[in-house]
N, C-alpha and C positions, 0 to 999 in steps of 0.2 A: 240713630244710632244705637248700635246695641251695646249692653253693658261692657264686653269682653273687647269690643273692637273701642269704646272709650276711657277703658280704663288703658288700653295697651299705648292707644295715641296721645295720651295727655301727657304733659311733659313741663317741666319746671322751665317759664318761660324768665329770659332773663335781660329779653331785650322787646320792649314797650312801644306803642306807636303812642301819638296823641290822641287819638279819637277818644273822646269821650265815652263812658259805659252811658248808656241808656237808662233812665230811671225804671223804667220798667223791669230791665233786666236785673239790673241790680238790686228791685224790689225780689225777684225769684230766688237770687242767690240768697236773700236774706232771709227768704222763706224756707229754704233749704235748711240753713240754721235752725230756725225755728222750730222746724216739725222735724229734726234730728232727734232717736232715742237719747234719756240721757239716766242715770242710776235712779232709781225710784220713782221717775219723770219730776225729779227736781227742775230741773233746766236752769241749771247754776251760770250757764256761759251769760256773759255779757260783751258787750260788740260796740267799739268804736269805728264809725265809718271816717276816715281820714282822706279828705280832699284840697281842702284849700292850701295853697301857697303855704301858709305862715306853720300850718300844722303837718306837713310832709318835710317841711325845714326839722321841726322836730324830731321826725323819724328818722332824717340822716344824721342827728346826730345819736340817735341811738345803735345804727347800726351801717356797716357800710354793703349790706345784701338788699339795699331799697333799690338799686337797677332801676332810679330816676321813672318810677312807675307814677303814673298818673292820679293815680288814690290807693290806700294802702290799708288795709282791715285790721286792725287789732283786736286779737279773741283773747278774751279771760273766764274768769270765773269769780264766783262770789262764795269764796273760803265757808261765810255764812249759811251759805245755801247747799254747798254741795253735800252729797252722802258720803258718810264716814263708817268703810269699812266694819260691824264689831270684834269680826277675828284681829287686824292686825291694824285699828286703828287709822290706818291709811285714808287720807281724803281723797277720795276718786276726783275731784271736779278736774283735774288734768287730763282724766283721760275722756270725760265729757267733753270737753274742749276739743280735743281731736278728732272727735266724733263728727261734731259740731262742723269743725273747720274743713276734715274731709267730706263730709255732703256737701260746704260751700263750693272747693274746689272741684267737684265731678258736674255741681250745677254749672257752675263756670264753662267749665270743657266745653260741655252738652250747648250751649252757646254760644260756643267760639270766643269765648273769651278766657284770656289766660292767667296762670299764678303762678308763685313761686309759694311754700310755704316756709318761711326762715325762723327758726330756731336760734340761730347766730344771733343773740342781741341781750343790751344791756337792760335787764328788766327792772333793776333799781332805779336806773335813769330812765327806763318808759316811768314807772310809778311815778317819779317826781315830776320830771316835764310833763306828764299830762293829770296830774294832779289828780291819781287813784288811792282812794280811800283803801287802808290794807287790807281790805277783806276781799277786795279787787285783785286778783293775782294774774297776771301778763303770761301767757301761754303757746301768743305763735302771732308772728307780723304774717299778712296775705297780701304781698303786692299783687298788683290786680287790675287787667286793661288788656286793650286787643292786642294783637301779637304786631310788631313793628314787621314790617315785607318781606325784612332778610331773616327776620327768626328762626333759629333752628333749636333742636334740643341737642343737649350735652352730648361729648360721643358716646358717654359713659350710659346712655338713656337706655337703652337695648341690651345691657351686657347683665344678665343675670345669671343667678345660681342655678344649676341645675334642681328640679324640683324633689328629687331622692336628697338635697343638699338641707333642704328646710322643711319637710312633711315628713313623720315619722310616725307609722300605727303600732299602736301598741306596744314599744320599745322600753318604756318607762317603769 
């Protein structure tokens, strides 16, 4: 699939089948995370693959947006390893984790595997439940798996603003 088609057809999956993700495909998705660009190539991403029933139950305590996925990937960054911009002193770990998550989402879609990027979760509770050290900062939950037979995109999936509303040339 070419990239434009992949990006257009990929949607946030909210209905998963029970079919497990093959190890080879999961490895490709995690490899996409590994090769993602990060600020100064510091590679601060820290990724937790959540697949046991017990661990998935912990996710359900942190968010209602788990969609009963057979697996969830928790994407974090290590604040001790992420680059800090010298101009504004902002830690760029959230940007790095977002790039990593995007690469995983697109690789999964290319493999026929669905995902939903979840930002609506209790980060403090997630850190506590998964016993994350203070320097490991949760950014996204990624429910992941094969689409159920009757899965379909949200009705708003194809509703996009005209490009003239979001792209400007030399106006500022």
